[in-house]
N, C-alpha and C positions, 0 to 999 in steps of 0.2 A: 238452611241453604235456600237461596232465592230461586224462584220459578225458572222455567215453566213447570206448572203442576198439572197432574192428571185430574180431571174432573169427571164425576159421574154425571148422569143426566140432570136436568133442572129439577129442583125440588118444589118448584112452584112456577106457574105461568098464568097469565091472565090478561084481561083488557080492563083498563081504567077509563071510566066514563068521565069526560071533562065537564059535562053539563052543557056544552055548546055544539054538540053534534060530532065531536071527535072522540075516537077510542084509541087509547095509547096502549100498545102491546108491551108487556114486560116479562122478564124471566128472573128467577132467583136460584142461585146455586150455593153450595157449600154448607157450612154449619149454621143451623137456624139460631144458635146462641152465640155465634161468632160476631166479630166486630163488623158493623154494617159498612159497606163500601158501595158506592154507586158509580157506574161507568157511564160517562156522558159523551156520546160519539160526536165526531166532527162532521164536516161537510160544508155548510149544514145540509142535511138531507141524505147523508151516507148510510144511515141505518146502523144497527148494532155491529160492532166489529166481531170477527169470528174468534180471534185468538187472544184478545186482551184479557179476558177473564182468567186465562191460565197463568197470568202473573200473580194471582192471588192464591194463597194457601187455603184450600177449602176446609182445612181443619180449624183455621183461626179466623177466617173471614166469612161473613154472610154477603155474598156477591150479588148485586142487583144491576141489571142492565135493561135498557128499553129503547124502543124506536121513537124518536121525537115525532111531532105532528107531521102527518101526511107522507111519511116514508116508511120503508121496511114493511112490517105487518100492521102498522097503525093505519086507521081509516078515518076519513076518506083519503085515498092515495092521490098524491099530487100529479100522477100521470093522467088522472081523470080531469078533464077541463072544468068539470062542475065543482071540483073541490075549491072551497072558499079560502083563498090565501090571506085574506084580510084578518083571519083568525090565527095566523101563524106569525107571531112577532116575538121578540125577546121577552116581552112582558108575559105573553101567554106561556112561553116555554118555561120561564122561571116559576110561574104559578103551577104548571104541570108537575114540575119537580117536587114542589112542596106538597102537592096533592098526593103524589106517589109515596112520598115519605110518610105522610099521615096514614094512607091506605095500608102500608106495610108495617105500621106500628113502630117506626124508627124514631128515636129521640134525636140522635145526632149521627152523622155519617161522614166517613171519609169520601171526598169527592175527587174523581179521576176524570180529567177532561183534556183531550188533545185537540190541537188546531182550533176550529170553531168551538169545540167543546170547552176549551179553556175560557173563552169569552163567556160562555153560559155559566160555568161553575163560579167564575169571578163575580158575575152579575148576581148570581144567587147568594154567594157567600157575603157579598157586601150588603145585600138586602137582609139576610138572615144569619148573621155571624154566630148566633147562639146555637144554631142547628148544624154546624160544621165542625168536625174534629180536626181534620187535616185536608190539605189540597195537594194533588200531584198533577202536573200539567206538562206533558211532552209536546214539543213542536207547537208551542202556544201561539195563537193568533189573537191579538187584542183588537177586536173590531171597532172601527170608528172611521171617520172620513178619510184620514190620511192613509190608514191601513188599506182600505179598499182602493183608493186612488193609486197607491203604489202597485198593488198586484195587477190591476186591470188597465193601468195607463202608464205609469212611470217605468215599470219594468220593461216596457217596450223599448227603452233606450239600450237595453242589453240584447233584446231579440227584435230588432226593428222589422225584419221580414215577416216573422210569425205574427207580430202585433198588427202589422198592416193587413194581413189576411183576416185576423180577428175583427178588425175595424171594418173591413170591406164587406163582411157578412151582414152588416147592419144596413138598412135602407139609407140611401144617400142623404136625406135631410137630417138624419140623426148621427151620422158618422163622426161629426166633429163636436158632438155634445157628450152627454153622460152615457157611455157605452153600456154600463151595467144596467141602468134603467131601460135602455133600448133593448137589450137582450131579454129583460123581464117582460117587456111588452111583446116581444116575439114569442115567448113561451106561453103567452095568453092567447095567441092567435088561434082561431077555430080550425085552421087547416093543419092536420097532423104532419104533413110534409114540411111545413114551415117550422113547426116546433122541433121536429127531428133534425132538420138541417142546422138550426140554431144550437141545439144541444151538442151536436157533433163538433161544431166550431168552438164552442165554449170548452169542451173537454180537451180538444186539441191544444188550446192555449194553456190549460192547466198542466198538461203533459210537458209543454215547452218550459214552463216555469220551474220544473224540477229536473230538467234534462241535463244540467251541468253537475248535478250531485253525484257523489260516489256511487249511489244506488239509484240513479235517475232513470235507469231502464227498467224499473220495477213494474211498469204498467199499472201504476196506482189508479189512474183514471180511465185508461182505455179498457179496463175489464168491466166497467160499468156499462151495462147494455140494456136494451129493451125498455120496459116501463121504469125500471130503476134509474136509467139514464135520464129520462124525461123528468122524473120526480126530483132527482138530484139537481139538475140545472135549473129547473123552475124554482125550487126552494132557495138555492144559492143566489140566483139573480134577484129574487124577491127580497130576501133579507139583506143582501149586500147593496142592492139598489137603494135601500133605506138606511144604509150604513149602520145596520143593526139597531137603529133607533137610539144610538149612543152618541153623546157629544164627544168632540175631539178631546182625547186624553182622559176621558171620564174614568175608565177603569184604573188608570195610574193615579189620578188625582184622589180617588176614593179608597186607595189601598190602605190608608190608616184604619179603616173600619175592620181590617183583618187582623188587627193587633191581638196577639195571643193564639192565633191559628198558625201552626207550623205549615210550611209549604215547600215543595221542591219543584222547580221549573227546569226542565231539561231541554236544551235547544241545540240544534246542529249549527256549527259555524257556517256551513255552506247553504243554509236555508234561505233561498231567495224569496220564497213565498211569504215567509214570516221571519224577517231579519231579527238579529239578536237585540238591536238597540231598544225596541219598546219593552221587552221583558227585562232588560238590564235596568231600565228606568223604573219598571214595576218593583223590582227587587230593592232598589234604592229607597223606595217609599213604603216598603213592607218589611218591618224589622225582623219578622219571624220567617222570612223566605230565604231559601238557598238556591242560587242560580248555578246550574251545572252546564257549561258549554262543552259540547263534544266536538273535537276538532276534525274527526273523520266522517261527519254526518251532515245531512241536510234534512229536509222535511220528511224524507222517507226513512230516516234512521240509519243504523249500522249495528253490527254486533256489539260494539262498545256502547252505543246508545241504549240498546236493549238491556245490556247488563246493568247500566246505571239506573234504568227504569225499574228493573226487577229488584234492585237493591233498595230503592226508595219505597216500593210497595212493601217489601219484607221488613224494613226497619220500623214502619208504622204499625205493623200487625199487632204487637203486644202493648202498644201505647194506649193508656186509658185516660 
């Protein structure tokens, strides 16, 4: 029967030294001899999710989760203005994943990544297909220029009043330019009040983007507070400002590299943040993928969405 499962405490925790001044915090749960599965969180910068690991049967899985660079319990934390964001790129994060795999003695692992996490697991799997057994991606975001422009500019056609507020929070010379890069510059300002005000407006827009969903009142972003809020927005604006260092359509174009790797992509029909079309195109170019569109869900999911996700995790548990 599919989860949620009850988990005991972590059977292993630690910090992975990346060799460039970063320390990546990780946790391991479940059966040490079970099938390795790594949970790659979204955001970017959201940190480890609390409940996702309970989708995995601890008798059959060795469950690995971690905080990506500069968020959660990884150090240095992005809320510290001295943290060097130039060392937080998609390339660095892919390298961290493989370094963690080697550190934990994993040959191949199932990769689970939602939202921004889907971008990261796809980038990793396309780079290292021989090290991936399966992919599961809920509410997938395929980061690239058009994806970022949709979420932080074009979606303003649906919410013009909220987007105008998002735009007006940026200094006048930059309001008609690249808003994401403008917010990234605000999050580097030495004045903590400037950083705090920019973070609040960014999260207000993120909440607006999910507000029409069946579960849009979930407070997905408004619950991020304090240092976690500053780190989340600083990392988001930094990575999205550079469009993830990914060319337009790159993850779809390179999907052929995933041949032989089964995957399940679960997307809510009402997901305005991450519309269905890009993942539909991904599935067309990845012969081993199955796209499941949930009609009563958006980015925040639904009971039907969670059931489909639990089923996908469970069906891969005994696949070798």
